C-alpha positions in Angstrom: 0.0 0.0 0.0 2.8 2.4 0.9 4.5 1.7 -2.5 1.3 2.3 -4.3 0.6 5.6 -2.5 4.1 6.9 -3.0 4.3 6.0 -6.7 0.7 7.3 -7.3 1.7 10.6 -5.7 4.9 10.8 -7.9 2.7 10.0 -11.0 0.7 13.1 -10.3 3.7 15.4 -10.2 6.1 13.9 -12.8 6.0 11.8 -15.9 7.0 8.2 -14.8 9.1 6.0 -17.0 8.3 2.4 -18.0 10.1 0.9 -15.0 8.3 3.1 -12.5 4.9 2.4 -14.1 5.6 -1.3 -14.0 6.3 -1.0 -10.2 3.1 1.0 -9.8 1.2 -1.6 -11.8 2.5 -4.4 -9.6 1.6 -2.6 -6.3 -1.9 -1.9 -7.7 -2.3 -5.6 -8.5 -1.1 -6.8 -5.1 -3.7 -4.6 -3.3 -6.5 -5.7 -5.5 -6.8 -2.7 -7.9 -7.1 -4.7 -11.1 -8.3 -1.9 -13.4 -5.4 0.3 -12.2 -3.0 -2.6 -12.8 -4.0 -2.9 -16.4 -4.1 0.9 -17.0 -0.5 1.4 -15.6 0.8 -1.6 -17.6 -0.7 -0.2 -20.8 1.0 3.1 -20.1 4.3 1.3 -19.3 4.0 -0.5 -22.7 3.8 2.8 -24.6 6.5 4.4 -22.4 8.9 1.6 -23.3 8.1 1.9 -27.0 8.8 5.6 -26.8 12.4 5.0 -25.7 13.0 2.0 -28.0 12.8 -0.8 -25.4 10.5 -3.0 -27.5 11.1 -6.2 -25.5 10.2 -4.6 -22.2 7.0 -3.4 -23.9 6.4 -7.1 -24.9 6.4 -8.1 -21.2 3.8 -5.5 -20.5 1.6 -6.5 -23.4 1.9 -10.1 -22.4 0.7 -9.5 -18.8 -2.1 -7.2 -20.0 -3.2 -10.0 -22.5 -3.1 -12.8 -19.9 -5.0 -10.9 -17.3 -7.7 -9.8 -19.8 -8.0 -13.4 -20.9 -8.5 -14.5 -17.3 -11.2 -11.8 -16.9 -13.0 -13.3 -20.0 -12.3 -10.3 -22.2 -11.1 -12.5 -25.1 -11.0 -9.9 -27.9 -8.9 -7.4 -26.0 -6.7 -10.1 -24.8 -6.1 -11.4 -28.3 -5.3 -7.9 -29.4 -2.7 -7.3 -26.8 -1.0 -10.7 -27.2 -1.0 -10.0 -31.0 0.9 -6.7 -30.3 3.5 -8.6 -28.3 3.9 -11.3 -30.9 4.4 -8.8 -33.7 7.1 -7.0 -31.7 8.9 -10.3 -31.0 8.8 -11.3 -34.7 10.6 -8.0 -35.5 13.4 -8.8 -33.1 16.3 -10.2 -35.0 18.1 -11.9 -32.1 16.8 -14.6 -29.9 15.1 -13.3 -26.7 13.4 -14.6 -23.6 10.2 -13.0 -24.5 9.7 -15.7 -27.1 9.3 -18.1 -24.2 6.7 -16.0 -22.5 4.6 -15.9 -25.7 4.6 -19.7 -25.8 2.4 -19.7 -22.7 -0.9 -18.5 -24.2 -0.7 -21.2 -26.8 0.1 -23.7 -24.1 -3.0 -22.7 -22.2 -5.2 -23.0 -25.3 -3.9 -26.6 -25.8 -4.6 -27.4 -22.2 -8.2 -26.1 -22.5 -8.8 -28.3 -25.6 -7.3 -31.3 -23.9 -4.3 -31.5 -26.2 -1.8 -32.4 -23.5 1.0 -33.4 -25.7 1.1 -30.1 -27.5 0.6 -28.2 -24.2 3.5 -30.1 -22.6 5.8 -29.5 -25.6 5.1 -25.7 -25.4 5.7 -25.7 -21.6 9.0 -27.6 -22.1 10.2 -25.2 -24.7 9.3 -22.2 -22.5 11.1 -23.8 -19.6 14.2 -24.3 -21.7 14.2 -20.7 -22.9 13.7 -19.5 -19.3 16.6 -21.6 -18.0 18.8 -20.5 -20.9 18.2 -16.8 -20.3 18.3 -17.1 -16.5 14.7 -15.9 -16.2 13.4 -17.4 -13.0 9.8 -16.2 -13.5 9.4 -17.9 -16.9 11.1 -21.0 -15.8 8.9 -21.4 -12.7 5.7 -20.7 -14.7 6.6 -23.2 -17.3 7.8 -26.0 -15.0 4.7 -25.5 -12.9 2.5 -26.1 -16.0 4.6 -29.1 -17.0 3.8 -30.6 -13.6 0.1 -29.9 -13.9 0.0 -31.4 -17.4 1.8 -34.6 -16.2 -0.7 -34.9 -13.4 -3.6 -34.7 -15.8 -2.0 -37.4 -17.9 -1.8 -39.7 -14.9 1.9 -39.4 -14.3 1.3 -38.1 -10.8 4.7 -38.6 -9.0 6.6 -37.0 -11.9 4.1 -34.1 -12.0 4.3 -33.5 -8.2 8.1 -33.5 -8.5 8.0 -30.7 -11.0 5.5 -28.7 -8.8 8.0 -29.1 -6.0 10.8 -27.8 -8.3 8.7 -24.7 -9.1 8.1 -24.1 -5.4 11.8 -24.2 -4.6 12.2 -20.9 -6.6 9.1 -19.5 -4.8 10.3 -20.2 -1.2 13.8 -19.1 -2.1 12.4 -15.6 -3.0 13.7 -15.8 -6.6 10.5 -14.7 -8.3 8.6 -11.5 -8.8 5.7 -10.9 -6.4 2.9 -11.6 -9.0 4.5 -14.8 -10.3 5.2 -15.9 -6.7 1.5 -15.7 -5.9 0.5 -17.4 -9.2 2.8 -20.4 -8.6 1.8 -20.7 -4.9 -1.9 -20.9 -5.7 -1.4 -23.1 -8.8 0.7 -25.6 -7.0 -1.6 -25.9 -4.1 -4.6 -26.3 -6.4 -2.7 -29.0 -8.3 -1.9 -30.9 -5.1 -5.5 -30.7 -3.9 -6.8 -31.8 -7.3 -4.7 -35.0 -7.1 -5.6 -35.4 -3.4 -1.9 -35.0 -2.3 -3.1 -33.8 1.1 0.3 -33.7 2.8 1.9 -31.5 0.0 -1.2 -29.3 -0.1 -0.9 -28.7 3.6 2.8 -28.0 3.5 2.6 -25.5 0.7 -0.5 -23.8 2.1 1.4 -23.2 5.3 4.2 -21.6 3.3 1.7 -19.5 1.4 0.1 -18.4 4.6 3.5 -17.2 6.0 4.1 -15.2 2.7 0.7 -13.6 2.9 1.1 -12.7 6.6 4.4 -10.9 5.7 2.2 -8.6 3.5 -0.9 -7.9 5.5 -2.3 -5.3 3.1 -2.0 -7.7 0.1 -5.4 -8.5 -1.4 -4.5 -10.3 -4.6 -3.6 -13.7 -3.2 -4.6 -13.4 0.5 -8.2 -14.5 -0.1 -7.2 -17.5 -2.2 -4.8 -18.5 0.6 -7.6 -18.4 3.1 -9.7 -20.6 0.9 -7.0 -23.2 0.8 -6.5 -23.0 4.5 -10.2 -23.4 5.1 -10.3 -26.7 3.1 -7.3 -28.1 4.9 -8.8 -27.1 8.3 -12.1 -28.7 7.4 -10.4 -32.0 6.5 -8.4 -32.1 9.7 -11.5 -31.5 11.8 -11.0 -27.8 12.8 -14.5 -26.9 11.6 -15.0 -23.7 13.6 -11.7 -22.3 12.4 -12.4 -23.4 8.9 -15.7 -21.5 8.9 -13.9 -18.3 10.2 -11.3 -18.7 7.5 -13.9 -19.3 4.7 -15.9 -16.2 5.8 -12.7 -14.0 5.8 -11.7 -15.5 2.5 -15.0 -14.5 0.9 -14.5 -10.9 2.1 -11.0 -10.7 0.8 -11.8 -12.4 -2.5 -14.8 -10.0 -3.1 -12.5 -7.1 -2.3 -10.0 -8.4 -4.9 -12.8 -9.1 -7.5 -11.8 -12.7 -7.6 -15.2 -14.2 -8.4 -14.0 -17.8 -8.7 -12.3 -17.7 -5.3 -15.3 -16.0 -3.8 -17.5 -18.8 -5.0 -15.1 -21.4 -3.6 -15.1 -19.6 -0.2 -19.0 -19.8 -0.2 -18.8 -23.5 -1.0 -16.4 -24.2 1.9 -18.8 -22.4 4.2 -21.6 -24.5 2.9 -19.7 -27.7 3.6 -19.0 -26.8 7.3 -22.6 -25.8 7.8 -23.9 -29.0 6.3 -21.6 -31.2 8.4 -22.8 -29.4 11.5 -26.4 -29.8 10.6 -27.1 -26.1 9.9 -29.2 -26.8 6.8 -30.6 -23.3 6.1 -27.1 -21.7 6.3 -25.6 -24.5 4.2 -28.1 -24.1 1.4 -27.7 -20.4 1.3 -23.9 -20.7 1.1 -24.2 -23.3 -1.7 -26.6 -21.1 -3.6 -24.2 -18.1 -3.3 -21.4 -20.4 -4.6 -23.5 -21.3 -7.6 -24.4 -17.7 -8.2 -20.7 -16.8 -8.4 -20.1 -19.6 -10.8 -19.0 -22.6 -8.7 -20.6 -26.0 -9.0 -22.2 -26.6 -5.6 -22.1 -30.4 -5.9 -21.7 -32.8 -4.3 -22.3 -30.8 -1.1 -25.8 -29.5 -2.1 -26.9 -33.0 -3.2 -25.8 -34.5 0.1 -27.7 -31.8 2.0 -30.8 -32.6 0.0 -30.3 -36.3 0.7 -30.2 -35.6 4.5 -33.5 -33.7 4.1 -35.1 -36.7 2.4 -34.9 -35.3 -1.1 -33.3 -38.3 -2.6 -34.7 -37.7 -6.1 -33.3 -34.2 -6.2 -29.9 -35.5 -5.0 -29.8 -38.2 -7.7 -30.8 -35.8 -10.4 -28.2 -33.1 -9.4 -25.3 -35.6 -9.2 -26.2 -37.3 -12.4 -26.3 -33.9 -14.1 -23.0 -32.8 -12.6 -21.3 -36.1 -13.6 -22.7 -35.7 -17.1 -21.0 -32.4 -17.4 -17.7 -33.6 -15.9 -15.2 -35.5 -18.0 -11.8 -35.1 -16.2 -11.2 -38.2 -14.0 -10.0 -36.2 -11.0 -13.0 -33.9 -11.1 -15.3 -36.9 -11.4 -13.6 -38.4 -8.4 -14.9 -35.5 -6.3 -18.4 -36.4 -7.2 -18.4 -40.2 -7.2 -18.2 -41.0 -3.5 -21.3 -38.8 -2.9 -23.1 -40.5 -5.8 -22.3 -43.9 -4.3 -23.7 -42.7 -1.0 -26.9 -41.5 -2.6 -27.3 -44.7 -4.6 -27.0 -46.8 -1.5 -29.5 -44.6 0.3 -32.1 -45.2 -2.3 -31.3 -48.9 -2.6 -29.7 -48.9 -6.1 -26.7 -51.2 -5.1 -26.0 -52.2 -8.7 -25.5 -48.5 -9.8 -23.3 -47.9 -6.7 -21.2 -50.9 -7.5 -20.6 -49.7 -11.1 -19.7 -46.2 -9.9 -17.3 -47.7 -7.4 -15.5 -49.5 -10.2 -14.9 -46.2 -11.9 -13.6 -44.6 -8.7 -11.3 -47.6 -8.3 -9.9 -47.2 -11.8 -9.2 -43.5 -11.2 -7.5 -44.3 -7.9 -5.3 -46.9 -9.6 -4.3 -44.4 -12.3 -3.4 -41.5 -10.0 -1.9 -43.3 -7.0 -3.3 -41.3 -4.1 -3.7 -42.4 -0.5 -6.8 -40.2 -0.2 -8.4 -41.8 -3.4 -7.5 -45.2 -2.0 -9.3 -44.3 1.2 -12.4 -43.2 -0.7 -12.5 -46.5 -2.7 -12.1 -48.7 0.4 -14.8 -46.7 2.2 -17.2 -47.1 -0.7 -16.5 -50.8 -1.2 -17.1 -51.4 2.5 -20.4 -49.6 2.4 -21.5 -51.5 -0.7 -20.6 -54.9 0.8 -22.4 -54.0 4.0 -25.6 -53.0 2.1 -25.4 -56.3 0.2 -25.3 -58.2 3.4 -21.7 -59.4 3.1 -20.4 -58.2 6.5 -17.1 -60.2 6.3 -16.1 -58.6 3.0 -17.2 -55.2 4.3 -14.9 -55.5 7.4 -11.8 -56.0 5.2 -12.5 -52.9 3.1 -13.6 -50.8 6.1 -10.5 -51.6 8.2 -8.4 -50.5 5.2 -10.4 -47.3 4.8 -10.2 -46.5 8.5 -6.4 -47.0 8.5 -5.9 -44.7 5.5 -8.2 -41.9 6.9 -6.3 -42.1 10.2 -2.9 -41.8 8.4 -4.3 -38.8 6.5 -5.6 -37.3 9.7 -9.1 -36.9 8.5 -11.2 -37.6 11.6 -14.7 -37.1 10.2 -14.3 -39.7 7.5 -12.6 -42.1 9.9 -15.5 -41.8 12.3 -18.0 -42.4 9.5 -16.1 -45.6 8.7 -16.3 -46.7 12.4 -20.1 -46.5 12.2 -20.1 -48.9 9.3 -17.6 -51.1 11.2 -20.0 -51.2 14.1 -22.8 -52.3 11.8 -20.7 -55.0 10.2 -19.6 -56.4 13.6 -23.2 -56.5 14.7 -24.2 -58.4 11.6 -21.6 -61.0 12.4 -22.9 -61.3 16.0 -19.9 -59.5 17.6 -22.1 -57.1 19.6 -19.5 -55.9 22.1 -17.1 -54.8 19.3 -20.0 -53.1 17.5 -20.7 -51.1 20.6 -17.0 -50.1 20.9 -16.9 -48.9 17.3 -20.1 -46.9 17.6 -19.0 -45.3 20.9 -15.6 -44.3 19.2 -17.5 -42.8 16.3 -19.9 -41.0 18.6 -17.0 -39.4 20.6 -15.4 -38.0 17.4 -18.7 -36.7 16.1 -19.3 -35.0 19.4 -15.9 -33.3 19.4 -16.4 -32.1 15.8 -19.9 -30.9 16.3 -21.3 -33.2 13.6 -24.8 -33.2 15.0 -26.5 -35.2 12.1 -24.0 -38.0 12.5 -24.3 -37.9 16.3 -28.0 -38.3 16.0 -27.6 -41.2 13.6 -25.3 -43.1 16.0 -27.7 -42.5 18.9 -30.6 -43.8 16.8 -28.6 -46.9 15.9 -27.7 -47.5 19.5 -31.3 -47.2 20.6 -32.7 -49.1 17.7 -30.1 -51.8 17.4 -31.5 -55.4 17.3 -30.9 -57.3 20.5 -29.7 -60.9 20.9 -33.4 -61.7 21.4 -33.8 -60.9 17.7 -31.1 -63.5 17.1 -28.6 -61.1 15.6 -30.8 -60.1 12.6 -30.3 -56.6 11.3 -33.4 -54.4 10.7 -33.1 -55.1 7.0 -32.8 -58.8 7.6 -36.0 -58.7 9.7 -37.8 -56.9 6.9 -36.7 -59.7 4.5 -37.7 -62.4 6.9 -41.2 -61.0 7.3 -41.6 -61.0 3.5 -40.2 -64.5 3.3 -42.8 -65.6 5.9 -45.5 -63.9 3.9 -44.6 -66.2 1.0 -42.9 -63.6 -1.2 -40.2 -64.7 -3.7 -36.8 -63.1 -3.7 -37.7 -61.2 -6.9 -40.8 -59.8 -5.2 -38.9 -58.9 -2.1 -36.3 -57.0 -4.2 -39.1 -55.0 -5.8 -40.7 -54.3 -2.5 -37.5 -53.1 -0.8 -36.0 -51.5 -3.9 -33.0 -53.9 -3.8 -31.3 -56.1 -6.3 -32.2 -59.8 -6.3 -28.5 -60.6 -5.6 -28.7 -58.5 -2.4 -31.9 -60.2 -1.3 -30.3 -63.6 -2.0 -27.4 -62.6 0.3 -29.8 -61.4 3.0 -31.7 -64.7 2.9 -28.5 -66.7 3.1 -27.4 -64.6 6.2 -30.8 -65.2 7.8 -30.5 -68.9 7.3 -27.0 -68.9 8.8 -28.0 -66.7 11.8 -31.1 -68.7 12.6 -29.5 -72.1 12.0 -32.1 -73.2 9.4 -31.8 -74.4 5.8 -35.1 -73.5 4.1 -37.6 -70.8 3.8 -40.2 -73.0 5.5 -37.9 -73.6 8.5 -37.1 -69.8 8.6 -40.8 -69.0 8.7 -41.5 -71.5 11.4 -38.6 -70.2 13.5 -39.9 -66.6 13.0 -43.4 -67.5 14.3 -42.0 -69.5 17.2 -39.8 -66.7 18.4 -42.2 -64.0 17.6 -40.0 -62.2 15.1 -43.0 -61.3 13.0 
């Protein structure tokens, strides 16, 4: 702010040169004055041309063009980038500016999904940046190389390049604007591939950088959004909500609509998890209004309110619009949860296979946890408690290692149900009590209520270990219904009903439907 005020005052009394105008533009950008930033850069462009510094003018035109493109002003952006290209083509000797002008084409290739061409352009730009000793260009290009490799499924290589770009950032080798760009891009890349540890490490570094510049607006809001998501995952929900609210204010101040929308979404997630439905829906709607897809959070909110049809329709629509595997992975676990809730186990199983394929391709511990969690829930719904336990134990271990307490507690609820299905009532109680304790600490009121209802409504030994669903199936068996008819009545697959019937026979020690019916009448299970 001091730099902006001093340079602005000087600009009123004297004619600033290109270098001074560039500094003024940078200070304007950092305090969120985007229009002033572009205006000063345009003046710097002309000032450099006036004194014959064409390549410095190219830098200004490049940044004007890139920022206009990010604002959606495509025509003006194309014009400014065309100016820069024409000046470079007139330059007889090789220059680093040629590397900068490879970046817009690289971004176009990325947008069209042409990863090979995008990677080639980024590699050429990185080579030029390294050859000319331009740390900004090199870091921007290497960062993009890393993101491209991640999108191609070469996750470890990609993350290695992101780390390389971050070395220049943390060493203070980059200009302020490029520092912020690389920080946010790397963190977003880590979060997209579910590299939670890296995302947390770089978010902490970004936070320290922002705290050193308390008047900065440009990247401060985005930093808070990243922090809010990390806090939410690690169970600090109250702090996450505070960060998300502050992030929204900072992002609005900096006219960063995308980050503002993300901040609203993060608020919605915390409100939903705490059972604050009205506040959650309002936050999701604000996120949508600012251009952010409010799924899967809004669909899960609707599911908790009994609006299963709306949840299914929203997630199917969102998945239909989403082609990138990692973005689909953010929706698939919620879709599986909704499918199980409405009894469509077959669909849930098909979707789980897709999630498993994505996990295998991108090698992420968090994706592995999601897959194991989903498989355990599906097996449990099918009545295969033994297979469920194997998957759920794996899921719990992974969530514990990632320090994600809410998901770990959700798994323990399923573990308790699986243990109960197998007749291990004491362990079932231990699992449910552990889950309840975590939910209580987090303030997860809906989950807390669910555990309490399970504890109150759990079948006793007098019911011979049958789950509520198995009792439903037994009553229909006793009424003479076929497995096909039972499947239709309970909105289950025939395979699931077959498994329930087999479990009933095993638990009751009978070998036929007639014997099961007789047992049920004798022990007053009907």
